[in-house]
C-alpha positions as CSV (number, residue, x, y, z in Angstrom):
1,M,-8.0,-12.8,28.2
2,N,-8.8,-9.7,30.2
3,R,-8.4,-6.7,27.9
4,P,-9.3,-3.2,28.9
5,A,-12.8,-2.2,27.9
6,H,-12.7,0.2,25.0
7,E,-15.9,1.6,23.4
8,R,-14.4,4.0,20.9
9,I,-11.1,3.3,19.1
10,L,-9.3,5.5,16.6
11,L,-6.4,4.2,14.4
12,V,-4.2,6.9,12.8
13,R,-2.2,6.3,9.7
14,L,-2.5,9.4,7.5
15,S,-0.6,8.0,4.4
16,A,0.7,6.5,2.2
17,I,-1.0,4.0,0.1
18,G,1.3,1.2,0.6
19,D,1.6,1.8,4.4
20,I,-2.1,1.8,4.7
21,V,-2.3,-1.5,3.0
22,F,0.4,-2.9,5.3
23,A,-1.4,-1.7,8.3
24,S,-4.9,-3.0,7.2
25,P,-4.6,-6.4,9.1
26,L,-4.9,-4.2,12.3
27,I,-8.6,-3.4,11.5
28,D,-9.7,-6.9,11.7
29,A,-7.4,-7.5,14.7
30,F,-8.9,-4.6,16.7
31,R,-12.4,-5.7,15.6
32,A,-11.8,-9.2,16.8
33,A,-10.5,-7.9,20.2
34,W,-13.3,-5.4,20.7
35,P,-16.3,-6.6,18.5
36,R,-18.7,-4.0,19.9
37,A,-16.5,-0.9,19.8
38,H,-16.8,1.9,17.5
39,L,-13.6,1.6,15.2
40,A,-12.6,4.6,13.2
41,W,-9.5,5.4,11.0
42,L,-8.1,9.0,10.5
43,V,-6.3,9.4,7.1
44,H,-5.4,12.0,4.5
45,P,-8.3,12.8,2.0
46,A,-6.4,11.4,-0.8
47,C,-6.2,7.9,0.7
48,A,-9.7,7.9,2.4
49,S,-11.3,6.1,-0.5
50,L,-9.1,3.2,0.0
51,L,-10.7,2.6,3.5
52,A,-14.2,3.8,2.8
53,H,-15.8,0.4,2.0
54,H,-14.0,-1.6,4.6
55,S,-16.6,-3.7,6.4
56,A,-14.9,-3.7,9.9
57,L,-14.6,0.0,10.1
58,D,-17.5,2.2,11.5
59,A,-16.0,5.4,10.2
60,V,-13.2,7.0,8.0
61,I,-12.2,10.5,9.2
62,E,-10.3,12.8,6.9
63,W,-7.5,14.8,8.3
64,P,-6.7,17.9,6.2
65,Q,-2.9,17.6,6.3
66,P,-2.3,19.3,2.9
67,R,-4.4,22.3,4.1
68,L,-2.5,22.4,7.3
69,R,0.9,22.2,5.6
70,A,-0.1,25.0,3.3
71,L,-1.0,27.3,6.1
72,L,2.3,26.6,7.9
73,A,4.2,27.2,4.7
74,E,2.4,30.5,4.2
75,R,3.2,31.4,7.8
76,R,-0.5,32.0,8.4
77,F,-0.2,30.9,12.1
78,G,-3.4,32.4,13.3
79,A,-5.3,30.6,10.7
80,L,-3.5,27.4,11.4
81,R,-4.2,27.7,15.1
82,R,-7.9,28.4,14.5
83,E,-8.1,25.3,12.2
84,L,-6.5,23.1,14.7
85,L,-8.8,24.2,17.4
86,V,-11.8,23.4,15.3
87,L,-10.4,20.0,14.4
88,G,-9.6,19.3,18.0
89,R,-13.1,20.1,19.0
90,E,-14.3,17.8,16.4
91,L,-12.1,15.0,17.3
92,R,-12.8,15.3,21.1
93,A,-16.6,15.3,20.4
94,R,-16.3,11.7,19.1
95,R,-15.1,10.7,22.6
96,F,-12.4,8.2,21.7
97,D,-11.0,6.3,24.6
98,L,-8.2,4.7,22.7
99,A,-6.2,6.4,19.9
100,V,-3.2,4.5,18.3
101,D,-0.7,6.4,16.1
102,L,0.5,3.9,13.5
103,Q,2.7,6.3,11.8
104,G,4.9,7.6,14.6
105,L,5.5,11.1,13.3
106,M,4.7,14.5,14.8
107,K,2.0,15.1,12.1
108,S,0.2,11.9,13.1
109,A,0.8,12.3,16.8
110,L,-0.8,15.7,16.9
111,P,-4.3,14.6,15.9
112,T,-3.9,11.5,18.1
113,R,-3.3,14.0,21.0
114,L,-6.1,16.2,20.0
115,T,-8.5,13.4,20.4
116,G,-8.2,13.7,24.1
117,A,-8.3,9.9,24.4
118,P,-7.0,8.9,27.9
119,E,-5.0,6.1,26.2
120,R,-2.7,7.0,23.3
121,I,-0.4,4.5,21.8
122,G,2.4,5.3,19.5
123,L,4.1,2.8,17.1
124,D,7.9,3.6,16.8
125,S,7.2,7.2,17.9
126,R,9.9,9.7,16.7
127,E,10.4,13.4,16.1
128,G,9.4,13.9,19.6
129,S,6.1,12.5,19.1
130,A,6.5,10.1,22.0
131,L,5.9,13.1,24.3
132,L,2.3,13.1,23.2
133,M,1.7,9.4,23.8
134,T,0.9,7.5,27.0
135,R,2.7,4.3,25.7
136,V,5.1,3.8,23.0
137,I,5.7,0.3,21.3
138,R,8.9,-0.4,19.5
139,A,8.9,-2.9,16.5
140,P,12.0,-5.0,15.8
141,R,14.0,-3.9,12.8
142,D,15.2,-7.5,11.6
143,D,11.8,-8.9,10.9
144,P,11.6,-9.7,7.1
145,R,7.8,-10.3,7.1
146,I,5.4,-7.9,5.3
147,G,3.9,-5.4,7.7
148,S,6.1,-6.6,10.6
149,E,5.9,-3.4,12.5
150,Y,2.1,-3.6,12.6
151,R,2.3,-7.3,13.6
152,A,4.6,-6.3,16.6
153,L,2.1,-3.7,17.8
154,A,-0.7,-6.3,17.6
155,D,1.5,-8.9,19.6
156,A,2.3,-6.1,22.1
157,L,-1.5,-5.4,22.7
158,D,-2.4,-9.1,22.6
159,L,-4.7,-8.7,19.8
160,P,-6.1,-11.8,18.0
161,I,-3.8,-12.0,14.9
162,G,-5.0,-15.0,12.9
163,D,-3.3,-14.9,9.5
164,F,-2.8,-11.2,9.8
165,A,-3.8,-10.8,6.2
166,M,-4.0,-7.5,4.3
167,R,-7.4,-6.6,3.1
168,I,-8.7,-4.0,0.7
169,A,-12.2,-3.2,-0.1
170,P,-12.8,-1.4,-3.5
171,G,-16.7,-1.4,-3.1
172,T,-19.4,-2.5,-5.4
173,K,-19.3,0.7,-7.7
174,A,-15.6,0.3,-8.3
175,R,-15.9,-3.4,-9.0
176,A,-18.7,-2.8,-11.5
177,Q,-16.6,-0.1,-13.2
178,A,-13.6,-2.6,-13.4
179,E,-15.7,-5.2,-15.1
180,D,-16.7,-2.6,-17.7
181,M,-13.2,-1.6,-18.4
182,I,-12.1,-5.2,-18.7
183,R,-14.9,-6.0,-21.0
184,Q,-14.3,-2.9,-23.1
185,A,-10.6,-3.8,-23.5
186,G,-11.3,-7.5,-24.4
187,L,-9.4,-8.8,-21.4
188,E,-11.9,-11.0,-19.9
189,R,-9.7,-14.2,-20.4
190,G,-7.0,-12.7,-18.3
191,F,-4.5,-9.9,-18.1
192,A,-1.3,-8.8,-16.3
193,L,-1.0,-5.4,-14.6
194,L,2.4,-3.6,-14.4
195,C,3.1,-1.0,-11.7
196,P,6.4,0.7,-12.6
197,F,5.9,4.1,-11.2
198,T,7.2,5.6,-7.9
199,T,8.4,9.0,-6.5
200,R,12.0,7.9,-6.4
201,P,14.2,7.0,-9.4
202,Q,16.3,4.6,-7.4
203,K,13.2,2.3,-6.9
204,H,12.4,2.2,-10.7
205,W,13.1,-0.7,-13.0
206,F,14.0,0.3,-16.6
207,E,11.5,1.5,-19.2
208,D,13.1,-0.7,-21.9
209,R,12.8,-3.8,-19.6
210,W,9.1,-3.0,-18.8
211,A,8.4,-2.8,-22.5
212,E,10.1,-6.1,-23.3
213,T,8.5,-7.8,-20.4
214,A,5.0,-6.6,-21.7
215,V,5.7,-7.8,-25.2
216,R,6.9,-11.3,-24.0
217,L,4.0,-11.6,-21.4
218,S,1.5,-11.3,-24.3
219,R,3.0,-14.0,-26.4
220,P,1.2,-17.4,-26.5
221,C,2.5,-19.9,-24.1
222,A,3.7,-22.1,-27.0
223,D,6.0,-19.1,-28.0
224,G,7.5,-18.7,-24.5
225,G,5.0,-16.2,-23.2
226,L,2.1,-16.4,-20.6
227,G,-0.7,-15.3,-23.1
228,L,-1.4,-12.3,-20.8
229,P,-1.8,-9.0,-22.4
230,A,-0.6,-6.2,-20.1
231,R,-1.9,-2.8,-18.9
232,L,0.1,-0.2,-16.8
233,L,-1.3,1.4,-13.6
234,G,-0.4,4.8,-12.5
235,A,-1.3,8.3,-11.6
236,P,-1.9,11.1,-14.1
237,G,1.6,12.4,-13.6
238,N,2.8,8.9,-14.8
239,R,1.4,9.3,-18.3
240,P,4.6,10.6,-20.1
241,A,6.5,7.6,-18.8
242,A,3.7,5.2,-19.5
243,A,3.4,6.5,-23.1
244,R,7.2,5.9,-23.7
245,I,6.8,2.3,-22.4
246,A,3.8,1.8,-24.6
247,R,5.5,3.1,-27.7
248,A,8.7,1.0,-27.0
249,A,6.4,-2.1,-26.7
250,G,4.1,-1.3,-29.6
251,L,1.1,-2.1,-27.4
252,P,-1.6,0.0,-25.8
253,L,-0.1,-0.5,-22.4
254,D,-0.9,3.1,-21.1
255,A,-4.7,3.1,-21.7
256,W,-5.5,2.9,-18.0
257,V,-2.8,5.2,-16.7
258,G,-4.3,8.2,-14.9
259,E,-7.8,6.9,-15.5
260,T,-8.4,5.2,-12.3
261,S,-9.3,6.1,-8.7
262,L,-7.8,4.2,-5.9
263,P,-10.8,2.0,-5.4
264,L,-11.1,1.4,-9.3
265,A,-7.3,0.3,-9.3
266,A,-7.9,-1.9,-6.4
267,A,-10.8,-3.6,-8.2
268,L,-8.8,-3.9,-11.4
269,I,-6.0,-5.6,-9.2
270,E,-8.5,-8.1,-7.8
271,R,-9.4,-9.2,-11.3
272,A,-5.8,-9.4,-12.7
273,S,-4.2,-12.7,-13.5
274,L,-0.8,-11.3,-12.5
275,L,0.7,-8.1,-11.0
276,M,4.3,-7.0,-11.4
277,G,5.6,-3.9,-9.7
278,V,8.3,-2.0,-7.8
279,D,8.0,-0.7,-4.2
280,T,4.8,1.3,-4.7
281,G,1.4,1.2,-3.0
282,L,-0.4,-0.3,-6.0
283,S,2.1,-3.2,-6.1
284,H,1.4,-4.2,-2.5
285,M,-2.3,-4.3,-3.2
286,G,-1.5,-7.4,-5.3
287,I,-0.6,-9.4,-2.2
288,A,-3.7,-8.1,-0.3
289,A,-5.9,-9.2,-3.3
290,K,-4.4,-12.7,-3.2
291,I,-3.4,-12.7,-6.9
292,P,0.0,-13.8,-8.2
293,T,2.3,-10.8,-7.4
294,L,6.0,-10.2,-8.3
295,L,7.8,-7.4,-6.5
296,L,11.1,-5.8,-7.7
297,F,12.9,-4.3,-4.9
298,G,16.3,-2.5,-4.9
299,S,17.1,0.7,-2.9
300,T,14.2,-0.3,-0.6
301,R,13.1,-3.6,0.8
302,P,10.1,-3.0,3.0
303,Y,9.8,-6.8,3.4
304,L,11.2,-10.0,1.8
305,E,8.6,-12.4,3.1
306,T,5.3,-11.8,1.5
307,G,3.2,-14.3,3.6
308,R,1.7,-15.8,0.5
309,A,3.1,-18.6,-1.7
310,E,1.9,-16.8,-4.8
311,A,3.7,-13.6,-4.0
312,R,7.5,-13.2,-4.4
313,V,10.2,-10.6,-4.0
314,L,13.1,-10.3,-6.5
315,Y,16.0,-8.5,-4.7
316,H,19.7,-8.5,-5.4
317,A,21.5,-6.9,-2.4
318,R,24.7,-5.0,-2.9
319,D,27.1,-3.8,-0.3
320,C,25.3,-0.5,-0.3
321,S,21.9,-2.1,0.0
322,P,19.4,-0.9,1.0
323,C,20.4,2.8,0.2
324,R,16.8,4.1,0.6
325,R,17.2,7.8,-0.2
326,R,20.8,8.0,-0.5
327,P,22.0,6.1,-3.6
328,S,25.8,5.9,-4.0
329,C,25.9,4.3,-7.5
330,D,25.9,7.5,-9.6
331,G,22.5,6.7,-11.2
332,R,23.5,3.1,-12.3
333,F,21.1,1.5,-9.9
334,D,23.0,-1.7,-9.9
335,C,20.6,-3.6,-7.6
336,M,17.6,-3.0,-10.0
337,R,19.8,-3.6,-13.1
338,A,20.6,-7.1,-11.7
339,I,17.0,-8.1,-12.1
340,S,16.7,-9.4,-15.7
341,V,13.6,-9.7,-17.9
342,D,14.4,-13.4,-18.2
343,Q,14.3,-13.8,-14.4
344,V,11.1,-11.7,-14.1
345,L,9.3,-13.9,-16.6
346,A,10.4,-17.2,-15.2
347,S,9.4,-16.1,-11.8
348,A,5.9,-14.7,-13.1
349,A,5.4,-18.0,-14.9
350,A,6.1,-20.0,-11.7
351,L,3.7,-17.9,-9.7
352,V,0.9,-18.1,-12.2
353,E,1.3,-21.8,-12.4
354,L,1.3,-22.2,-8.7
355,H,-1.9,-20.0,-8.4
356,A,-3.6,-22.1,-10.9
357,D,-2.7,-25.4,-9.2
358,R,-3.9,-24.0,-5.8
359,T,-7.1,-22.7,-7.3
360,H,-8.0,-26.1,-9.0
361,A,-6.8,-28.3,-6.2
């Protein structure tokens, strides 16, 4: 196939964690298409560590979006303009000949344009950002596969797709730290990770159900459990909620909450026997890590087909589904309430068994 010759390529996806994980197959796809090109990714500083150890990337460039947003909020327009001029010079000095905006917003289109790349491709560009692109690719809205919009971009550019698998790379330091934490907690024989925390309450499952799930997971198989002690994963701001779940369960579930960097969380996920979570970035990492993963979706459903037999979505649609940011159930969250502890445990047991059978086949 005759592709345009690109020597320096920039992928732009500033945030968030889950979206970066979804887009990660494009790294290998671009590398396969242009094996000798310099391939870089532009990202928020808070998410940069998730990409820093990816073997197919030559550079991870941090874009100071929080600083720029603060200058705008403070109406310091002169300082904002000066900073953008400096950032633009730095980007142009890298001489990218192809820049791809994977986020499709004005905040991501601006640095894409500032690269000066002669070819600038936007994915589902909106907010007027299409005006800064030389080409816009639209993704279908009815594709239930994980990362479908990024797959559509790869198809449109005739990139080698392969299995289009998500890939995370925690790095050797984070993996060593994870082994130490697992050993100190006495979890070498296996454990489950629970990821209940998100920024929107309508995406949450219920704290009492997480507590009951953790208790029943830890029971021996002979007593109807899976023999998997559980730990919660989350950010420092999730500690109060994690403490409530741990108290309700009577177990030290919250020991790791707020104690892990992104690479360390990814390394712990790689080593877990099972991951359960709602629609949040850490949950999607379970699929990338190829471990048994159970996703609980309600107000959002970023995908229904996970691409892996050992990963499953539980989703009970209502007439109002998916409501996204506009719940109309007066805080009942009926779609999430329809997911029972019994269903979660039965699904988890099936995934763990399937993974064991495939591993030992």
